[in-house]
MARROTI-161086 format. One line per 5 residues: number of its first residue (from 1); their letters; for each residue x, y, z of C-alpha. Coordinates in Angstrom, 1 decimal. Example, Ala and Ser with C-alpha at 12.3 -4.5 7.8 and 13.67 -1.06 7.14 Angstrom:
! residues 2
1	AS	12.3/-4.5/7.8  13.7/-1.1/7.1 .
***
This chain:
! residues 393
1	XXXXX	0.0/0.0/0.0  2.7/2.5/1.0  4.7/1.7/-2.2  1.7/2.2/-4.4  0.9/5.5/-2.8 .
6	XXXXX	4.4/6.8/-3.3  4.2/6.2/-7.1  3.9/9.3/-9.1  0.7/10.0/-11.0  1.6/10.2/-14.6 .
11	XXXXX	-1.7/12.0/-15.6  -1.2/14.8/-13.1  2.5/15.1/-14.1  1.6/15.4/-17.8  -0.9/18.2/-17.0 .
16	XXXXX	1.5/19.9/-14.7  3.8/20.4/-17.7  0.9/21.4/-19.9  -0.3/24.1/-17.5  3.2/25.4/-17.0 .
21	XXXXX	3.3/25.8/-20.8  0.0/27.6/-20.7  1.4/30.0/-18.1  4.5/30.6/-20.3  2.4/31.3/-23.4 .
26	XXXXX	0.1/33.6/-21.4  3.1/35.7/-20.4  4.4/35.7/-23.9  1.1/37.1/-25.1  0.9/39.6/-22.2 .
31	XXXXX	4.4/41.1/-22.8  4.4/40.9/-26.6  0.9/41.1/-27.9  -0.8/42.7/-24.9  -3.7/41.2/-23.1 .
36	XXXXX	-6.8/41.1/-25.3  -10.0/42.8/-24.2  -12.5/40.5/-22.5  -15.3/42.9/-23.2  -15.4/42.6/-27.0 .
41	XXXXX	-17.1/39.2/-27.2  -15.7/35.6/-27.1  -13.1/34.8/-29.8  -9.9/32.8/-30.1  -6.9/34.4/-28.5 .
46	XXXXX	-3.3/33.5/-27.9  -3.7/31.9/-24.4  -5.5/34.8/-22.8  -6.4/32.7/-19.8  -3.2/30.7/-19.5 .
51	XXXXX	-2.7/32.1/-16.0  -5.3/29.5/-14.9  -2.4/27.1/-14.8  -1.6/28.4/-11.3  -5.0/27.2/-10.1 .
56	XXXXX	-3.9/23.7/-11.1  -0.6/24.1/-9.2  -2.4/25.3/-6.1  -4.8/22.4/-6.2  -2.0/19.9/-6.5 .
61	XXXXX	-0.2/21.5/-3.6  -3.3/21.0/-1.4  -3.8/17.5/-2.6  -0.2/16.4/-1.9  -0.2/18.3/1.4 .
66	XXXXX	-3.2/16.3/2.5  -1.7/13.0/1.3  1.5/13.7/3.3  -0.6/14.6/6.4  -2.6/11.4/6.0 .
71	XXXXX	0.5/9.2/5.8  2.1/10.8/8.8  -1.0/10.5/11.0  -1.0/6.8/10.4  2.8/6.4/10.6 .
76	XXXXX	3.5/8.6/13.6  0.1/9.5/15.2  1.7/11.0/18.3  4.6/12.9/16.7  4.9/16.6/17.7 .
81	XXXXX	3.0/18.4/15.0  5.1/21.6/15.2  8.3/19.7/14.5  6.7/17.7/11.8  5.4/20.9/10.1 .
86	XXXXX	8.8/22.5/10.2  10.3/19.3/8.5  7.5/19.2/5.9  7.9/22.9/5.0  11.7/22.7/5.0 .
91	XXXXX	11.5/19.6/2.7  9.4/21.5/0.2  11.5/24.6/0.4  14.8/22.8/-0.1  13.3/20.7/-3.0 .
96	XXXXX	12.5/23.9/-4.8  15.4/26.1/-3.8  18.2/24.7/-6.0  16.2/25.3/-9.2  14.9/28.6/-7.9 .
101	XXXXX	18.4/29.7/-7.1  19.8/28.9/-10.5  16.9/30.8/-12.2  17.3/33.7/-9.8  21.1/34.1/-10.5 .
106	XXXXX	20.6/33.8/-14.2  17.9/36.5/-14.2  19.9/38.8/-11.9  22.9/38.6/-14.3  20.6/39.4/-17.2 .
111	XXXXX	19.0/42.3/-15.3  22.5/43.7/-14.6  23.4/43.5/-18.3  20.2/44.9/-19.6  19.7/47.8/-17.1 .
116	XXXXX	23.4/48.9/-17.3  23.4/50.3/-13.7  26.5/51.4/-11.8  27.8/49.2/-9.0  25.7/51.0/-6.3 .
121	XXXXX	22.4/50.4/-8.1  23.4/46.8/-8.8  24.0/46.3/-5.1  20.7/48.0/-4.4  18.9/45.7/-7.0 .
126	XXXXX	20.3/42.7/-5.2  19.3/43.9/-1.7  15.8/44.7/-2.9  15.6/41.2/-4.4  16.4/39.4/-1.2 .
131	XXXXX	12.7/38.8/-0.4  12.4/37.1/-3.8  15.6/35.2/-3.2  14.3/33.7/0.0  10.7/33.4/-1.3 .
136	XXXXX	8.8/35.6/1.2  8.0/38.5/-1.2  4.3/37.8/-1.0  4.1/38.8/2.6  3.9/42.4/1.5 .
141	XXXXX	7.5/43.3/2.2  8.1/46.6/0.2  11.0/45.4/-2.0  11.6/44.3/-5.5  10.3/41.1/-7.1 .
146	XXXXX	13.0/40.2/-9.6  11.5/36.9/-10.9  7.8/38.0/-10.6  6.4/34.6/-11.6  7.7/33.1/-8.4 .
151	XXXXX	4.9/34.7/-6.4  3.3/31.3/-6.6  6.2/29.7/-4.8  6.1/32.3/-2.1  2.4/31.9/-1.5 .
156	XXXXX	2.8/28.1/-1.5  5.5/28.1/1.2  3.6/30.5/3.4  0.2/28.7/2.9  1.5/25.2/3.6 .
161	XXXXX	3.1/26.4/6.8  -0.3/27.5/8.1  -2.5/24.7/6.5  -0.4/21.6/7.2  -0.5/21.6/11.0 .
166	XXXXX	-4.3/22.1/10.9  -4.8/19.4/8.3  -2.5/17.1/10.3  -4.1/17.7/13.7  -7.8/17.7/12.6 .
171	XXXXX	-7.5/15.6/9.4  -11.0/14.2/9.0  -13.0/17.3/9.9  -10.5/19.6/8.2  -10.4/17.9/4.8 .
176	XXXXX	-14.1/17.0/4.7  -15.7/20.1/6.3  -13.4/23.0/7.2  -11.4/23.0/4.0  -14.2/22.9/1.4 .
181	XXXXX	-16.3/25.5/3.4  -13.3/27.7/4.0  -12.4/27.5/0.3  -15.9/28.5/-0.7  -15.8/31.4/1.6 .
186	XXXXX	-12.4/32.6/0.4  -13.2/32.2/-3.3  -16.6/33.7/-2.8  -15.0/36.7/-1.3  -12.7/37.1/-4.4 .
191	XXXXX	-15.7/36.6/-6.7  -17.8/39.3/-4.9  -15.0/41.9/-4.4  -12.9/41.3/-7.5  -15.1/39.4/-10.0 .
196	XXXXX	-12.1/37.2/-10.9  -9.4/34.9/-9.5  -6.4/36.1/-11.4  -4.4/39.0/-10.2  -1.3/38.8/-8.0 .
201	XXXXX	0.1/42.0/-6.5  -3.2/43.7/-6.0  -3.5/44.6/-2.3  -6.9/43.5/-0.9  -6.9/45.3/2.4 .
206	XXXXX	-4.7/42.9/4.4  -3.1/40.6/1.8  -2.2/40.4/-1.8  -4.9/38.9/-4.0  -2.5/36.2/-4.9 .
211	XXXXX	-2.1/35.2/-1.3  -5.9/34.9/-0.8  -6.2/33.0/-4.0  -3.5/30.5/-3.0  -5.0/29.8/0.4 .
216	XXXXX	-8.5/29.2/-1.0  -7.3/26.8/-3.7  -4.8/24.9/-1.6  -7.7/24.3/0.9  -9.8/23.0/-2.1 .
221	XXXXX	-6.9/20.7/-3.0  -7.0/19.1/0.4  -10.7/18.4/-0.1  -9.9/16.9/-3.5  -7.7/14.4/-1.8 .
226	XXXXX	-10.3/13.4/0.8  -12.9/13.1/-2.0  -10.7/10.9/-4.1  -9.3/8.7/-1.4  -12.3/8.3/0.9 .
231	XXXXX	-15.2/8.2/-1.6  -13.9/7.4/-5.1  -10.8/5.2/-4.7  -12.7/2.5/-2.7  -14.9/2.0/-5.8 .
236	XXXXX	-12.0/0.9/-8.0  -12.7/-2.8/-7.7  -16.5/-2.4/-7.7  -17.2/-0.5/-11.0  -17.1/-2.2/-14.4 .
241	XXXXX	-15.4/-1.2/-17.6  -18.4/0.9/-18.9  -18.5/3.1/-15.8  -14.7/3.4/-15.8  -14.9/4.5/-19.4 .
246	XXXXX	-17.6/7.1/-18.6  -15.5/8.5/-15.7  -12.5/8.7/-18.1  -14.6/10.6/-20.6  -15.8/13.0/-17.8 .
251	XXXXX	-12.1/13.5/-16.8  -11.1/14.4/-20.3  -14.2/16.5/-21.0  -13.1/18.6/-17.9  -9.5/19.0/-19.1 .
256	XXXXX	-10.8/19.8/-22.6  -13.2/22.5/-21.3  -10.3/24.1/-19.4  -8.0/24.1/-22.4  -10.8/25.7/-24.4 .
261	XXXXX	-11.2/28.3/-21.8  -7.5/29.0/-21.8  -7.5/29.9/-25.5  -10.8/31.9/-25.6  -11.6/35.4/-24.4 .
266	XXXXX	-14.3/34.4/-21.9  -15.0/37.1/-19.3  -12.9/36.9/-16.1  -15.8/35.7/-14.0  -15.7/32.3/-15.7 .
271	XXXXX	-12.3/31.6/-14.1  -14.4/30.2/-11.2  -16.1/27.8/-13.5  -12.7/26.8/-15.0  -11.5/26.1/-11.4 .
276	XXXXX	-14.4/23.8/-10.8  -13.6/21.8/-14.0  -9.9/21.6/-12.9  -11.0/20.4/-9.5  -13.2/17.7/-11.0 .
281	XXXXX	-10.5/16.5/-13.4  -7.7/16.4/-10.8  -9.9/14.5/-8.3  -10.7/11.9/-11.0  -7.1/11.7/-12.1 .
286	XXXXX	-5.9/11.1/-8.6  -8.7/8.6/-7.7  -7.3/5.9/-10.0  -10.8/5.2/-11.4  -10.1/6.2/-14.9 .
291	XXXXX	-8.0/4.7/-17.7  -5.7/7.7/-18.1  -3.1/6.1/-15.9  -2.4/3.4/-18.5  -1.6/6.2/-21.0 .
296	XXXXX	0.4/8.5/-18.9  2.1/6.4/-16.2  5.4/6.3/-18.0  8.9/7.9/-17.7  8.1/10.6/-20.3 .
301	XXXXX	5.2/12.0/-18.3  7.3/11.8/-15.1  10.1/13.8/-16.7  7.8/16.4/-18.2  6.2/16.9/-14.7 .
306	XXXXX	9.6/17.4/-13.1  10.8/19.7/-16.0  7.7/21.9/-15.6  9.2/23.7/-12.6  12.3/24.7/-14.6 .
311	XXXXX	10.0/25.9/-17.4  8.0/28.0/-15.0  11.1/29.5/-13.4  13.1/30.2/-16.6  10.5/32.2/-18.5 .
316	XXXXX	11.2/35.6/-17.0  14.8/35.6/-18.2  13.6/34.8/-21.8  11.0/37.5/-21.7  13.5/40.1/-20.4 .
321	XXXXX	16.0/39.3/-23.1  13.4/39.2/-25.9  11.8/42.5/-25.0  15.2/44.3/-24.8  17.2/42.7/-27.7 .
326	XXXXX	14.8/41.2/-30.1  12.3/44.0/-30.7  13.3/44.0/-34.4  11.4/40.7/-34.8  7.7/40.7/-35.5 .
331	XXXXX	5.4/39.7/-32.6  5.2/36.1/-33.8  9.0/35.9/-34.0  9.3/37.4/-30.5  7.0/34.8/-29.1 .
336	XXXXX	8.9/31.9/-30.8  12.1/33.4/-29.4  10.6/33.5/-25.9  9.6/29.8/-26.1  13.0/28.7/-27.5 .
341	XXXXX	15.0/30.7/-24.9  12.8/29.5/-22.1  13.5/25.9/-23.1  17.3/26.6/-23.2  17.3/28.4/-19.8 .
346	XXXXX	15.1/25.6/-18.4  17.5/22.9/-19.5  20.4/24.8/-17.8  18.3/25.3/-14.7  17.3/21.6/-14.6 .
351	XXXXX	20.8/20.3/-15.1  22.5/22.7/-12.6  19.6/22.2/-10.1  19.9/18.4/-10.3  23.6/18.8/-9.8 .
356	XXXXX	23.1/20.8/-6.6  20.6/18.2/-5.3  23.0/15.3/-6.0  25.8/17.1/-4.2  23.6/17.9/-1.3 .
361	XXXXX	22.4/14.3/-1.0  26.0/13.0/-1.3  27.1/15.3/1.4  24.3/14.3/3.7  24.9/10.6/3.2 .
366	XXXXX	28.6/11.0/3.9  28.0/13.0/7.2  28.5/10.7/10.2  25.5/10.6/12.6  25.5/13.1/15.3 .
371	XXXXX	26.5/11.9/18.8  23.5/11.4/21.1  22.5/14.2/23.4  22.8/13.9/27.2  19.0/13.3/27.4 .
376	XXXXX	19.1/10.6/24.7  22.1/8.9/26.4  20.3/8.9/29.8  17.1/7.5/28.2  19.1/4.7/26.5 .
381	XXXXX	20.9/3.8/29.7  17.6/3.6/31.6  16.0/1.5/28.9  19.0/-0.8/28.5  18.4/-3.2/31.4 .
386	XXXXX	14.8/-3.8/30.3  15.7/-4.8/26.8  16.0/-8.6/27.1  16.6/-10.7/24.0  13.5/-12.5/22.7 .
391	XXX	13.4/-16.3/22.4  13.6/-15.9/18.6  16.9/-14.3/18.9 .
***
């Protein structure tokens, strides 16, 4: 059971890459073509709603957060939740940081070259970018945001630090009651006050809109896990081929509707409907009830899912270079240039990031275990006399 749970979901990994590509193409449109008007009717555009990919990422964050909390509550039911939360957040942070760091350094060098500042202003640029470097820029700290697409990572780290201990401590009532109701309240607030989900650095009284958006959708992701695991997955051996085929059809209809939304100029208010379709598709994909796993559970999908982070992080460098040095190209040429440069920067980010991860793991494995503390030594000494060998030994 534990081995099967740890297996990566190829369907979700494939769509992770697809939605990262949608975000990239949305930014290419935004900075080259300009965002199309949503008030002139519905027509095909160049990924005008590609930003909806972030909703997919937040849902996955909540889903995997709940999965980790569920495992831990069975594995170590009496573990200190505070310490466990710190380890969980630190693990996520350190898993991201090598790739984020490479992308940050690359973009900083490009910014220095492009802006042609003197040394003082370059130092000032670096100091102002420190919140971005350590991924706490979405707290509202008044400083620069060099790699602006990383707002999602900042919100994710902050949100999971708050949500994980609650999910871990009150798992059943949290994932099945508090999370869906809380998500509805948060998303309803955004719908009433903003009329849309998208929007990042818009200050909504106490928090950035991106922060509110992230909390609401991560909560929804934890509900998706409970729905898939508790109510759908147990049906896996009880439904026949026809029902499984119908659920697979529903899953792909949901993904298709979202893709259609991404490339059409629907009004902003329909982002909430798109989120519902993403939620339904992700829940079905994770439940194991559909046939999609047979198509996507393969090394290619796993690689694409892993590579999606580098794609997401590398796009800003490509956009900055293109908008400064390739303005002689027509808009289509500039967009192609952004895509090609993003792929090149992403490959570099992936390779160097993987190298840092391998070096870190090698160093950790070669480090001898720390000597026991005085308290641990005393505890072991007290326990020693009572530990008699069993008859089997």
